[in-house]
C-alpha positions in Angstrom: 240.7 -22.1 54.8 238.5 -19.0 54.2 239.6 -15.9 56.0 238.3 -15.4 59.5 235.9 -12.5 60.0 234.2 -10.8 62.9 234.9 -10.4 66.6 233.0 -12.3 69.3 232.7 -10.8 72.8 231.7 -12.9 75.8 229.6 -11.2 78.4 226.5 -9.0 78.8 227.3 -6.1 81.1 228.5 -2.5 81.0 232.1 -3.6 80.5 231.1 -5.7 77.5 229.0 -2.9 76.1 232.1 -0.6 76.3 234.2 -3.3 74.6 231.7 -3.6 71.8 231.6 0.2 71.4 235.4 0.3 71.4 235.7 -2.5 68.7 233.0 -0.9 66.6 234.9 2.4 66.6 238.2 0.7 65.9 237.0 -1.6 63.2 234.1 0.1 61.4 232.1 -2.3 59.3 233.6 -5.4 61.0 230.8 -7.9 62.1 230.5 -7.9 65.9 228.8 -10.6 68.0 228.2 -10.9 71.7 226.9 -13.6 74.1 224.6 -13.0 75.8 224.7 -9.2 75.2 222.1 -6.7 76.3 219.7 -4.2 74.7 222.5 -1.5 74.5 224.9 -4.0 72.9 222.2 -5.1 70.4 222.4 -1.7 68.7 226.0 -2.4 67.7 226.4 -6.2 67.6 224.4 -9.4 67.0 223.5 -10.8 70.4 223.4 -14.5 70.9 221.4 -16.0 73.9 224.2 -18.2 75.3 225.1 -18.0 79.0 228.7 -17.2 79.8 228.9 -20.5 81.8 228.2 -22.7 78.8 231.8 -23.0 77.6 231.2 -25.6 74.9 228.3 -23.7 73.4 230.5 -20.5 73.3 233.2 -22.4 71.5 230.7 -23.9 69.0 229.5 -20.4 68.2 233.0 -19.0 67.7 233.7 -21.9 65.4 230.5 -21.5 63.4 231.1 -17.8 63.0 234.8 -18.4 62.0 235.5 -15.5 64.4 238.9 -14.0 63.9 239.1 -13.3 67.7 237.1 -13.9 70.8 237.4 -11.4 73.7 236.3 -12.4 77.2 234.8 -9.8 79.4 233.8 -11.3 82.8 236.0 -13.3 85.2 233.7 -16.3 85.7 234.2 -18.0 82.3 238.0 -17.2 82.5 238.3 -18.9 85.9 236.2 -21.8 84.6 238.6 -22.4 81.7 237.0 -20.9 78.6 240.4 -20.0 77.1 241.5 -23.7 77.6 238.4 -24.9 75.8 238.9 -22.6 72.8 242.6 -23.3 72.6 242.0 -27.1 72.5 239.9 -26.4 69.4 242.3 -24.0 67.8 240.0 -21.0 68.2 241.7 -17.6 68.7 240.8 -16.0 72.0 242.2 -13.3 74.2 242.4 -14.0 77.9 244.3 -16.1 80.5 244.0 -19.8 80.9 242.2 -21.2 84.0 245.5 -21.8 85.7 246.5 -18.1 85.2 243.0 -16.8 86.0 243.4 -18.3 89.4 245.1 -15.0 90.3 241.5 -13.8 90.6 239.7 -17.1 91.3 241.5 -17.6 94.6 242.5 -14.7 96.8 244.6 -17.0 99.0 246.6 -18.2 95.9 247.1 -14.6 94.8 248.5 -13.6 98.2 250.9 -16.5 98.2 252.0 -15.6 94.7 252.7 -12.1 95.8 254.7 -13.4 98.7 256.8 -15.5 96.3 257.2 -12.5 93.9 258.1 -10.2 96.8 255.3 -7.8 95.8 254.2 -5.4 98.6 250.8 -6.2 99.9 248.8 -6.2 103.2 249.7 -8.7 105.8 247.3 -11.6 105.7 246.3 -15.1 106.8 244.1 -17.6 105.0 241.7 -20.1 106.6 239.5 -23.0 105.6 238.1 -23.7 109.1 235.9 -21.2 111.0 237.4 -22.0 114.4 241.0 -21.2 113.2 239.8 -17.9 111.6 238.0 -16.9 114.8 241.0 -17.8 116.9 243.3 -15.7 114.7 241.0 -12.7 115.2 241.5 -12.9 118.9 245.2 -12.0 118.3 244.3 -9.0 116.0 243.7 -5.3 116.7 242.6 -2.5 114.6 240.7 -2.4 111.3 240.6 -5.5 109.1 239.3 -6.8 105.8 237.6 -10.2 105.5 237.5 -11.6 101.9 235.8 -14.6 100.4 238.5 -16.6 98.6 236.5 -17.3 95.5 234.5 -15.2 93.0 231.6 -13.3 94.6 230.7 -10.7 91.9 232.8 -8.0 93.5 230.8 -8.2 96.8 232.8 -10.8 98.8 234.9 -8.2 100.7 233.8 -6.9 104.1 235.6 -3.9 105.6 235.7 -4.2 109.3 236.5 -1.4 111.8 237.6 -3.9 114.5 238.0 -7.6 115.2 234.5 -7.9 116.6 233.0 -6.8 113.3 235.4 -9.2 111.5 234.0 -12.1 113.6 230.5 -11.4 112.2 231.9 -11.3 108.7 233.7 -14.6 109.2 230.6 -16.3 110.6 228.6 -14.9 107.7 230.9 -16.3 105.1 232.1 -19.6 106.6 229.1 -20.6 108.7 226.1 -18.9 107.2 227.3 -19.3 103.6 226.7 -15.6 102.6 228.8 -16.1 99.5 228.3 -19.8 98.9 231.3 -21.9 98.0 233.3 -18.7 97.4 233.4 -18.2 101.2 234.5 -21.7 102.2 238.0 -20.4 102.4 238.6 -16.8 103.5 241.5 -14.3 103.7 241.8 -12.0 106.7 244.2 -9.1 106.2 245.1 -5.7 107.6 243.1 -2.8 106.3 245.2 -0.4 104.4 244.7 3.4 104.5 245.0 5.7 101.5 243.5 6.3 98.1 242.5 3.2 96.1 243.2 3.1 92.4 242.9 0.5 89.6 246.0 -0.2 87.5 245.6 -2.2 84.3 248.3 -3.8 82.2 248.3 -5.8 79.0 250.4 -8.9 79.7 251.8 -11.4 77.3 254.0 -13.7 79.4 256.8 -11.5 80.7 255.9 -8.5 78.5 253.9 -5.8 80.3 252.4 -2.6 79.1 250.4 -0.3 81.3 247.0 1.3 80.5 246.0 4.6 82.1 245.1 4.3 85.8 241.5 4.6 86.9 239.8 5.1 90.2 236.7 3.0 91.1 234.2 3.8 93.8 233.1 0.6 95.4 231.0 1.7 98.4 227.3 2.2 97.8 226.9 5.7 99.4 228.5 9.1 99.1 231.6 9.6 101.2 232.7 6.0 100.7 230.0 4.8 103.1 227.7 1.8 103.0 228.4 -1.8 101.8 230.7 -2.8 99.0 229.3 -3.1 95.5 230.4 -4.2 92.1 231.3 -0.5 91.6 229.3 2.7 91.6 231.4 4.7 89.3 234.9 5.4 88.0 237.2 8.1 86.6 240.3 8.1 84.4 243.0 8.9 84.0 243.9 9.2 87.7 246.9 11.6 87.9 250.1 9.9 88.8 253.7 11.0 88.2 255.8 9.1 85.7 257.9 7.7 88.6 254.8 6.1 90.1 253.9 4.4 86.8 257.4 2.9 86.7 257.1 1.7 90.3 253.8 0.0 89.5 255.1 -1.7 86.4 258.5 -2.7 87.7 257.7 -3.3 91.4 254.2 -4.7 91.3 253.1 -6.1 88.0 256.2 -7.4 86.3 257.3 -9.5 89.3 253.9 -11.2 89.3 254.0 -11.8 85.5 257.5 -13.3 85.8 256.5 -15.5 88.7 253.5 -16.9 86.8 255.8 -17.7 83.9 258.2 -19.4 86.3 255.4 -21.5 87.6 254.4 -22.6 84.1 251.2 -20.6 83.9 252.1 -17.5 81.9 249.4 -14.8 81.9 248.1 -13.4 78.7 245.4 -10.8 78.8 244.5 -7.8 80.9 245.9 -8.0 84.4 244.1 -5.7 86.9 245.9 -4.6 90.0 243.8 -3.0 92.7 246.2 -0.7 94.6 246.2 1.4 97.7 248.4 4.5 97.7 249.8 4.4 101.2 252.3 6.6 103.0 254.8 3.8 102.2 254.0 3.8 98.5 251.5 1.7 96.4 250.5 -1.7 97.9 248.5 -4.4 96.1 245.0 -5.1 97.4 244.1 -7.7 94.9 244.7 -8.9 91.3 242.0 -9.6 88.8 242.2 -11.4 85.5 240.3 -9.0 83.2 239.2 -5.4 82.6 237.3 -3.9 85.5 233.6 -2.8 85.5 233.0 0.2 85.7 236.6 1.1 84.9 236.4 -0.3 81.3 233.6 2.2 80.6 235.9 5.2 81.3 239.2 3.7 80.0 238.2 2.4 76.6 236.8 5.7 75.3 240.2 7.3 76.0 242.5 4.9 74.1 243.9 5.8 70.8 244.8 2.2 69.9 242.5 -0.8 69.8 243.0 -3.5 72.4 243.4 -6.4 69.8 246.0 -4.3 67.9 247.8 -3.5 71.1 248.0 -7.2 72.1 249.2 -8.2 68.6 251.9 -5.6 68.8 252.8 -6.6 72.4 253.2 -10.3 71.3 255.3 -9.3 68.3 257.5 -7.0 70.5 256.7 -3.9 68.6 254.2 -2.1 70.9 255.2 1.4 72.0 253.8 1.5 75.6 253.5 5.3 75.5 250.8 5.0 72.9 248.5 3.4 75.5 249.3 6.1 78.1 249.0 9.0 75.6 245.5 10.2 76.4 244.4 13.8 75.8 241.1 13.9 77.7 239.4 12.4 80.8 236.3 10.4 81.4 233.9 10.1 84.4 231.3 7.3 84.8 228.4 7.3 87.1 226.6 4.0 87.7 222.8 4.1 88.0 221.6 1.3 90.3 218.2 -0.2 91.0 216.3 0.5 94.2 217.5 -1.8 97.0 220.9 -2.4 95.4 223.2 -4.0 96.5 221.3 -5.9 99.2 218.0 -6.6 97.5 217.8 -4.9 94.1 214.2 -4.5 92.7 213.9 -4.8 89.0 211.4 -4.3 86.2 211.1 -0.5 86.4 210.6 1.5 83.2 213.6 3.6 82.2 213.1 7.0 80.5 215.2 9.9 79.3 218.0 8.0 77.5 217.8 9.8 74.2 218.2 13.2 76.0 221.0 11.9 78.1 222.9 10.5 75.1 223.2 14.0 73.7 225.9 14.7 76.3 227.3 11.3 77.4 228.0 7.7 76.5 225.5 5.3 78.0 226.7 1.8 78.6 224.0 -0.8 79.6 224.7 -3.1 82.5 221.4 -4.5 83.5 218.5 -3.6 81.2 215.9 -5.6 79.3 213.1 -4.9 76.9 209.6 -5.9 78.0 206.5 -4.9 75.9 208.7 -2.6 73.9 209.8 -0.7 77.0 213.3 -0.6 78.4 213.3 -1.7 82.0 215.8 -2.4 84.8 217.0 -6.0 84.9 219.7 -6.2 87.6 221.3 -4.2 90.4 223.5 -2.1 88.3 221.5 -0.7 85.4 223.6 1.9 83.4 227.0 3.6 83.4 226.7 7.2 82.3 230.1 8.4 81.0 231.0 12.1 80.4 234.1 13.1 78.7 236.1 16.4 79.0 239.5 18.0 79.0 239.9 17.0 82.7 238.1 15.0 85.3 236.2 18.0 86.7 234.6 18.8 83.3 234.0 15.1 82.5 232.1 14.5 85.7 230.1 17.7 85.2 228.9 16.3 81.8 228.2 12.9 83.3 226.0 14.3 86.0 224.2 16.6 83.6 223.3 13.4 81.6 222.3 11.6 84.8 219.8 14.3 85.5 217.9 13.5 82.3 217.4 9.8 83.2 214.5 8.5 85.2 213.4 5.2 86.7 211.7 4.4 90.0 214.1 4.3 92.9 217.2 5.2 90.8 220.3 5.2 93.1 223.7 6.7 92.4 226.6 8.4 94.1 226.9 12.2 93.8 230.6 12.3 94.5 232.3 10.2 91.8 235.7 11.7 91.2 235.4 14.4 93.8 238.5 13.2 95.7 240.8 13.0 92.7 243.8 15.4 93.1 243.0 18.6 91.3 239.3 18.2 91.4 238.3 20.9 93.9 234.5 21.3 93.4 232.0 20.0 95.8 230.1 16.7 95.1 228.1 17.3 91.9 224.3 17.0 91.8 222.4 16.7 88.6 221.0 19.8 87.0 217.7 18.1 86.5 216.2 16.2 89.4 
């Protein structure tokens, strides 16, 4: 058999652009392919117009390329079973099976798994009937969170200040179908207070190695106000003492990895734990089965080791976990969104200033397209502008300087990405160029 060559990435957003950039830097000269990709990715890889939902076509392409490895970016193909399809054909792929990806595909399943693994998380109840959910709310007091059980592109979570607001969210999901089939079952849980962080681990069965911790900013508006989004920006590494890393690995992630092995569905891939730093220590908000977006855009530029090499070393038992955590700089990423995002994003607006912005920052495309030789907005989240520096304060300054050089009609972004990180004392940063 001829030697395999090239790496194939599935996805077409900012996370996948960051993955392609990471792979191009780690393996210069290696052929890179991406499906479906985007205009930013097309500068580094060959883009193939295949939707991430066409699992058979993706496998056909990987086979025709004789790709040495396929890396899956988004959650939807993982939950749908793309790893199972590839494995059945003997095609190398990095990611969890459909059974293991259920940790993100069903929030109710994930909460039950945490219960069995004795992982601390918010108190909850799951419902498949609106009447039962509404009856439960009549026994509740205080702030709550209502979550669609299935995949909802990061938007199926409603933060509610009281049970009355939670009732509206329940009706919206279960009766009005705000999130389609994803909201047929819901989870209602207590609303935790504290700083939210994103912890990522490479997991190969029971073997676990942590990546640097990031902090995502999910709410649409400054000050953590407005509706939830897919993410408006992120910073890394979030400062944590070594003891906290040990507690996250030993107390939160390893028990879940071990429980999945015991159930016969070992996880292999990137396991993402959304955590709340409470007065009682870190509690798990949710688990995801892949790298986060926009966290990937700030994490991958910091790593001194490639993800494929790290996974190979983890599987062989020779990975030194400290190599993943040994980062010597910081990154801050600001998401630029279309007018009307997240409720009704308006697209098709011409984008300018990218060459000037790229002088000071990395630009990862999330939702762009080329029309009549002009780059235009093509979805709600358009770009992630990433600045690097010796610390988060300097990294976010560089990011916002670059943001100020980009223009498109109705461009929306938060001005306070990273402002609440411990040690960052400056006020919310505005761009130097309006």
